[in-house]
N, C-alpha and C positions, 0 to 999 in steps of 0.2 A: 538383703532381707526384704521379704514381702511386707510392705508397709500398709497402713490403713488406707481406706478409700478417701481420696482427696475431696470428694463431693459430699460424702455422708458424715465423715468424722474429721474435719479439718483441724479442730482444736486438739484432738488426740494425736494427730499426725505431727503437730508442732511440739506438743508437750512431751511426747515419748520418742523424739527423734533419736535414732541410734547413733552411737559414737563410731565414726568411720575411720578414726585414727589407728585403731588396733585391729589386726586380723588374727583371730584366735584359731581359725581353721576348723578341722573336724576331729572328732574323737570316736574311736571304735569302742562301743559300750562293752563288747565282749573281751577286749584285750586288756586283761587285768594282770598286773605283775607286782613285784615287791615295791616298785616306785609309788604305787597308789596306797601303800601302807606306811606306818611309822617305823617298821622294823626291816631288818635285812638278815639274809642268811639262807642256808640250804632248806631248812624246815619251813621258813617263811614262804619260799618259792612254791612249796607244795600246798600250802593252805592260804595262799595270798587272797583268794576269792572270799573265803570266810572272814579273814581279817579285814578286808576292804568293806564288806557288808556290815560288820560289827562297828566300823568307824563312821558309817554314814549317819547323818543327822536325821532324826525322826521327830515329827511333830505329833505326839499322841493326841487322840481325840476321843475321850470317853463320852458316854451318852447319859450323863447325870440329869435326871428330872425331865428328860426329853419326852418320854412317853406321856406324862401328865399334861405338858403344854400342848402337845399335838392332839391329844384326845379332846381337850376342851375346844380347840379350834375346829376340829372335825365335827363335833356336835353342833357348834354354831353354824357352820356352813351347811350341814345337812338340814338343820331346822329351818334355815332360810329358804332352802329349795323345796323341801317337802317334809312332812312329819311322818317318819317311819314308825312302825309299831314299837311299843315300849320294850326296851331290852335288845332291840336289833342292832343298835349302834355298838354297844359294848361287845355283843357277841361277834359282830363282823370284824371289829378292830383286833380281836384276838388273833386272827389270821395274819394281820400286818404287824404284830408285835415284834417278831424277829427283824423285820425291815426297819422299824423305828429304832431298834437298839443296835443298828449297824454302827460300828466304831472302828477306830484304827489303833491296834495294839502294837507298841514299838517292838516287842520281842517277836511276835508272829510275823510282822511285816519284814523284819530282817530275814527270818527263815524263808518266807515266800520269795523274797528278793534273791536269795542265794539259789533256790530251786529254779527260778526263772532264768537266771544267768546261765546255769548249767543246761537248762532245756533249750534256750535260744542258741547256745553254742553248738548244740547238736543239730539245730534246724538251719541256721544261717552261717554263711562264711564270715560276715561282719554286720554290725549295726552301727552305721555312721550317724553321728549327731552333730549338727552345725552349732559350734560353741558360740559364735557371734549372735545367733538367734536366741540361744538359751540365756545369754547374759542379759538381754533385754527383759526376758521373762523373770529372771532372778531379781533384777532391779524393781520390777513392778510388784513382785511378791513381797519384797522387803519393805515396801512403802506401807506406812501405818494406815490401817483401814482399807487396804486394797483387797478386793475379792476377785479371784480369777476363775473364769469358766472356760475350759478347754473344749473346742469344737473340732471334730474330725468327721470325715466321710467314711461310712462303714464299708470295709472291704473284707475283714476277717475278724474273728473273735480275738486274735492276737493283737489287734490294734489297741484295745483297752489296756492290755498288760504292758505293751511297749511304752505307752505314754506314762503310766504310773512308774514303771521301772526306770525310765530315763530321768524323771524328776527325782526319784529316790536316790539314784546314783550320783546326782549333782546337788544334793542337799537342798532341794526345793520342796516345799510342802506337797506331800502326796495327796491328790484329790480324791474325793468320794466319786466312785465310778458308777453311773447308772447303766447297767448292762441288761438288755432285754433277753435274759437267758433263764430257761427253766431247768433246774438241776434237781434230780431225784434224790441223790445221796444227801442225807441229813448231815453227815460229817463234813462233806465238801462244802455244803451251804454254810455251815457254822464257821469253817475256816475262812471262806471268802468274805463273810459278813464281818469278820474281825479285822480285815484289811481294807475296809471301806467300800466293798462292792455291794451295791443295792440291786438285788435280783428280783425277778418276778415272784409274787407270792405263790405258794403251792397250789392254791385254789384256782389260779388262772393259768391257762396253758400257753397262750400266745400274747404278744404285745398288743395285738388288736383287741383281744378280750379285755386286757387291762385298761385300754383306752375307753372301752364301752362301759366300764364299771365306775359309777359315780363315787362310790366309797373309796376305791383305789385312787381316783383323781384327787379327792379331798385329802387323803392321807399323804400322798406324794407331794402335793402342793405345800402342806404344812411342814413336811420333812425338809423340803428345799429351803423354805423360809428359815427354819431353825438352823440348818447347816450354814447358811449365809450369815445369819446373825452371830453364830459362833466364830465366824472368821475363816471357815473352811473353804477350800477350793473344790470345784465340781468338774467332772469330765463327762461329756455327752457325745454320743455318736449319732449322726443323722444319715438316713438312707437317701442316696441321691435319686433313687427311682420312685419311692413312695412318699418320701418326706417324713417317714416314721422316725421318731426321736425329736422332731421339731416341737412336740408338745412341751418339752422341758424348757425350751427357750420362751415359749408363750407364757408359761407359768412364771418364769423369772421376770419377764416384762410386766406381767400383771402385778407382781409384788413391788417392782420399782415404781410403777404408776400409782399404786395405792399408798406408797410411802413406807411400806414395811421394810424395804431394803433401800439404802440410799443410791447405790450404783454398783455395777460390776464391770470388770474389764474382760472383754472377750478375746480369746487367743485361738485363732484357727491353727490347726496342726495338720501338716501334710505328711503322710506316711507312704513311701514309695517302695514297692517290692520288685525284685527281678521276677519273682513268681510268687503270687499270694499264697500263703500256706492254707491248708485245709485241715486244720487240727480241730477236733470236736471235743467239747467238754460234756456232751450229752451222755446220759446213762448214769450208772452207779459208780461208786468209788473204784470198783474193780476194773471196769473198762477204762477209766481215766488213767489208773496206774499202768494198765497194759499199754496204753498209748504212750505214756512217758517212757516206759521201758523200751518200746520200739524205737523211740527217738534216740536213745543212747547208742544204738547200734547202726544208725544210718549215717551216711556221709553228709556233712553239712554242705549246702549249696544255696546260692542266691545271696544277694546283698539287700540291705534295707537302708534307706535314707530317711531321716526324720528332720523336718523343718518346723520351727515355730514361727508364726507370723508375729508382727508387731501388735502388742495389746492395744485395744481401743475401747472407748467408753460405750457401753450398751445404751445408757440413757441418752447420750448425745446422738446415737444412731437413730433411735425411733422418735425422739422429741424434737429433732431439728426441723421437721416438716419438709424434708427434701424429697420424700417419697410422695408422689402425686397419686396416691392410691384411690382417691375419690373419682379419678378419671379412668380407672381401669374398666375395660369393657369386656363383655362376653365374646368369645371367639366367633360366635354367630354374627354379631354386629360388625366385627372387623373384616370377615372374609366371605360370609355367605352370599352377600349381594354381588361380590366380585366373581364368585364361582358360578352362580346360577344365571345372573343377568349380564355377565361379561362386562361389568363396569370397568373403566380404565383406572380410576382412582379408588383406593381403599381408605378406610379410616386409619388415622395414625394414632396409635396409643398402645398401652400395655395390655396384654392378654390376661384376663382373670382366670385363676386356677382354683375353683371352689373345692375340688376334690383333694387338695393337698393336705388340708387339716380337717378332720372330721368334727362335726358339732360336739361330740363327746369330749373333745379336747377342752371345752369351756365348762365342763361340769363343775369345776371348782368355783366358778364365778356366780355371784348372786343374781346377776342379770344377764340375759342373753345378749351378746355383743352385736353391734350392727355390722354391716358388710365392710365398712371401712376399717373396723378393728381387725376383722379376720384378714383382710387384704394386707394390712400392715404386718401382721404376724407372718403371713406367707412371703411378703417381700423380704423380711429379715431372714427367713429360712433360705430363700433362694440366694440372697446375697452371701450368706455364710457358706453355703455349698460351693458357690463360685470362688470365695476366698480360700476355702480349704483345698480346692482343686488347684488354685493358682500356686499354693505352697509346694505342691508335689513336684519332685524332680522327675525328669525323663530318664528312665533306666535304659541300659543297652538293649535289653530284650524288647522293650517297648519300641525303641527306634527301629530295630531290625524287623520286628513284626509289622510295623506300619508300612515299611518299604515293601515287604513281601505281600502284604494284603492289598495295599492301595496302588502300588506301582508295578510290581513284578509278580502278579498272581499266576502268570504262565511260566514263571521260572526265570532265574538270572544266574549268571556265572559269578564265581566268588570275586574276581577282580572288579567287575561292574558293581557288585554289591558294596564292596569296600569304598569305591568312589562315591556312591550315593550316601554311604554312612558319613563320609567327610562333609559332603554338601549339606545334608540334613542337620548335622551337628552344628555347622556354622550358622544355618538359618535359625536354629533354636537359640544359640547364644546371642544372635543379633536381636532377638526378641526378649532378652534378659531372662531366659528360662534356664534354670539350673539343670545340669546333666549329672546323673549319679554314677558316672564311670570315669576312669582315667587309665592311662597306660598307652602302649603303642596301638596302632590301628589293627594290626593282625591279632593282638591279644584280645582287644575289645570284641571284634567280630567273632573270633573263635569261641570266646566265652559265651556270647549271646546265642550262637548257634548250638553250643553244647546244651544249654538250658532249654532251647526250643526244639531240640532234636526229635523228641517223640511226636511232634506235630509237623515235621518237615520230611521231605524226601531229598536226600543228597546222594548224587551219583556222579561218576566220572567216566566218560567214554574212553575206550582203550586208545583211541587216536589223539586224545586231548589230555593235557595235564591239568586243565582247569576243572574244578568241582562245580557241578550244576545243582542249584538249590531251588526247590519250589514247595509251596505249602501242600500238605496232604489234603486231597479232596474229600474230607470227611467233616460232618457237622461239628464234632468235638474239637478237631484241630482248628477249624475256621473260627469258631467261637472263642477259643483260647487266644488266638492271634488278635481277634477283635478286642477282647478285654485288655490285652497287653498294650494295644495301640491307642487306648483312650486318652492318655496323657498328651500324646502328640496331636490328636484330633482337637482337643480343647485348646492347645496352644495356638493352632492355626484356625480357630473358629471364625475370626474376622475374615481372613482370606478365603476360607471355604464358602462362607455365605456370599461373598462377592463373586467368587468363581462360578457358583451355581447360578447366580443372577446373570452373569455374562453368558453362560451356557444356555439359559432360557431365552435370552434375546437372540443369540445366534441361531437357535432352533426356529424362532419366529421368522428371522430373515431368510433362512434356508427354505422354509415351507412357503413363504410368500413369493420367493423368486425375485425380490427387489434387487438383490445384490448377488454377487458370485464369489465363490471361493476358488482361487487359483492354486492348484497343488502342483508343486514341482516334482514330488515323488508320490507314488501311490500310497494310499492308506488302507491297510487291511484290518477290518474290524476296529478294535480300539487301540491297536499298535500304531503309533505315529512315527513314521520314518522320514527323516529329512525335514526341510523347512516348509511351512505352510503360510501362504500369504493370504491374510484375511482382508479382503477389500470391503470393509464395512466400518461405519462410524456409529458409535453408540451414544445416545443422548444421556446426559447426566440424570435428568429428572426421571426418565423412564427406567434407567438402570437402578437408581435408588429406590424407585417404586417396586421393582421386582425384588430387591433385597429386603425391603420392609415387609412384604408379604411373606417371604420365606422365614423371616424372624419369628412370625407368629406360630410357625410349625416346628421350631427348634425344640430339642429336648431340654429338660430343666438343667439349670446351672451353666448353660453355655454363655450367658451374658448376665451381668448384674442388673437388677431392675432399675437402679438409679441411673443407668446409662442407656436404657432401652430406646430413648428418643433419638439418640445420635448414633446408635449401633449401625444402622443401615448406611449412613453416610461414611462412617469410619470403615465399614467393610469395603466400600468402593475405593476410598482413599488408600487402603492397604494394598490393593492391587497395583496402584500407581507406584507405591514405595518399593514393592518387590519386583517391579519391572514388567509386569504382564500388560498393563494398560499405559498408554501415553496420552496425556491430557492435551486437548486442543481447545482454543477459544474461538468460537464462531459468533461474531457480532450479528445481531438481528435488528431489523428495522422496528419490530414490535418488542418492547421491553418484556423480559422474562425474569421472574423471580426464581430463586433456588427452592429446593424442596421444602426445607423447614419454614422459610418465609411464606411460601404458598399455603402451608398448613397452619400458619398463625403462631408458631412457637417462638419466632424471633422478631416479633413486632415490638418496637420501642420508639420512643421519641425523647429528645433532650428536654430537660426541665426548663431551659432558658429560651426555648423556641416556642413562641405563642402560636405559630402557624404550622401545625404538624402536617407532614406530607409523606408520601411514599417514594420520594425521590431516591432515597438510598437503595430501595429495592429495584427501582426502575433503571438504575445505572448498571445493574449486573448484566453481564453477558452470559449467554448460555454456554456451559461447558459441555464438551463432548470428548469421547475417548476413542482411540484406535488401539487395536491389539498390536503389541510390539512383535517384531519379526525374528528375534533370535531362535535358533534351532530348539533350545530347551524350553521355550515358552509354552508350546502346546502340551508338552509332557507335564510341566508344572501346573498348568491349568486343569488338566484331567486328574492329576494327583490330588489337588485340592477338592475337586468336585467329588471324587470317590470317598472322601472322608465323611461327607454327609449322606452319601448314597445308602448306607446301611439303614438309617432311620427313615428316609424318604421311600425306599423300596418296601420296607415293612408296612408303611402306611398305605402304599398302593396295593399291596397284596391283601391287606385287611379290608380295603374297600371292595376288592374283587370277591372276598369271602362273604360279603353281605348278600351276594346273589343267592346264597343257599340258606339264608336266615329268614324263614317265613313267619315265625311266631316269636313272641317274647319268651326268653329262657332265663333261668337263674344265672347269676353272674358267672359262677364257676363253669357252668356248662357252656355258656356263650363264649367265654374266653377259650375254653378247650376246643370248641369247633373252629373258631377263627385260627387258633394256633395250629390245629390239624391241617387246615387249608393252606396256611403259609408253609408248613413243613412239606406238604405234598408238592407245592409249587417249586420249592427249592430243590427237592429230589428230582423233579422233572427236568429242571434246568441243570442239575448236577453241579451247582455252585451257588454262591450267595447265601450260604448257610448261616452267616452272621445275622441275617435279617429275619430268621424264623425262630428265634428263641422265645420262650414263654414270656420273658420280660419285655421283649420287643412287641409281642402281641398285646400285652397289657398297656404299654405306653401308647401304641397306636389306637387302641380302643378308648383310652382316656382322651386322646385328641379328638376322636370322632364324637365322643359324648359332649365335649366342650363346643364342638362345631355344630351340634344340633342334628347330627346324622343318626346317632344312637340315643335312645331315650332311656332314662333311669326311672324306675318305679319301685317303691317299697311296699311290700305286702306281707304282713305278719313277720316282720323282721327279716325278710328275704328280699334281696335286691334283684329285680328283674330287668334285663336289658333287651331291647328290641329296636328294630329299624323304625324311624319316624315315618309318618305318612308321606312327607315331602320326598324322602329318598327311597321310598318303595318303588318309585318310577325309575326304571333302568336308565332313562335319559339323564336324570339328575345325578345318578351315581357315576355315569360316564363322564359328565362334565367335571365332577370332583376328581375323578381319576386323572383326567387330562390336565387339570390344574396342578396337581401334585407331581405328575410325571414330567412336566416341563422342566423341572429342576434336575432331573436325572440325565446326565450328559450322554449316557449310552442307551 
């Protein structure tokens, strides 16, 4: 079971330690037979699903007097912020009346549960739930006064239904679900609001519009407060790309800090798909019924694995003071002097991400928060995104997609692919990562290839019995494989950062000509054949320095903010553990401190020593590394480097795209032009389409804004983006491009 963070919530880790004596295994949520009912017989086998649903325990939640309590608090909050014209409050709150009256009806939730079981049986082959994880959640739910908040990373609208259905089928309180969905059908809205789904109000079209509306923020904050005081559970989805959904966590933290709510237990939930469904609830009731009817005639395919992490205290997480958010620095301060002035050492610290939470998120607060408060909310969101990703199992499609995208993009035979599947599965299990598949090797590979078949080319030459497999060279196929392989990439994040740092240092050595690479067999392009002898020694401090600079450019959720200070060191150590690097100790005449001591993070003295000294630091020898010589080492190194190449390559292409940006443009137009340049670059190379998606363009532009390359300016509620004067010089853009490109091994 994925346990709480040992650094942020040590008390919760001890208090809710799971019982390891029993192994309950997994249960298929869709496999319902007469054993799940109190009855037996032929007729029972025909209606066992309806009987099972009718026997599930439901915790009804009416909305008595909730409207009056919320209205009073909304009026007080708005009066503290500003005084609107008389009658505007009551007029505006009428639009939110259905949201305030959202409730859980026992009869309707049983009906919806039965419909969902039938619908998912047509969509998926099975929905596996880890019963050991669920037992810990049930114990926490049964505790008196315990309030649970379920957090998951958004992948599909089906996520929300799966969490609620899983808890309903296991007799755990069904949570109120905050779903950023705009549904036009009044009938469908009424049904969903009777089963605890809080939708967007009809007057607001998007979640971003809702965040910018101060009245909506006040109403939702009051609604969350009332739900928690009633003892209800809450389910929230957070976007890993934009951080949207994190405003709910900020509101709950504000309520705990103000004393309105004593504490809540956070439960990260990991939902893993063989292939994420693309089911839409948009439109009227007729279109939704047509989608449901289509599902009844399709063949179910794909598996789903649901994991619940160990519940931990939200109050302990943010009140422990373990986040050093006061020391967070803008990315400009961390890297800009290194990029432009070619400084050897960079600042060591956490990158500030001011764009993750918009200022409108704090519209419910009477006072504008300081930067430290915002950084704390951002740190919590980043940590929970990381925790939810850590819960996710690696599915067979993700494993095969990762091998085809990052190791065998030019194609591979079926036997070689099977050997790599065994190797990568062992590596995942060594890192305590759950895999969402079982069975013989041939069955697992055949099943994964059958699901990925629309995105692959599989052929067999007449003279050979082996099937040759390679990804389709199309943008849609490449992006699908990239999306499927994200779970593997996050599992190897440490090793990938270390590998890119090694690649950057080897590039410096190759260009400087200080050392030589002796190759026993020729290397063609990126295909490494045979053994390569790297006659080079890598200094620990410089290697860690390279890794720390790369950490500032990582996408969100790759590392928890509480461990950012040691991530670079852990990345280098991980390469030693997996056999890529061999540590050597080289004594020096001049004492040398290690990286963290040099930065001042590990300075301490004993309380009984009246004469403090730096002798402990001076006794350290300088560690260095050599690359190990096994044949598989270069292949493993390049495989790890390729995992981060998608993000780094997109950043390089975005920097090149700034050459064509002469004036400031509205945000949407600026993103569209950068995205167009990235797409044209990928089409010209006829590969790397995973680096030219619109989301990749937005992420790259966000990094450039933080770095001070792109400026943000608001004019009449329109955000204008433009290149800053410092980077209008092609020389500075070239320096930035070289800095990022050093981590691309190819």
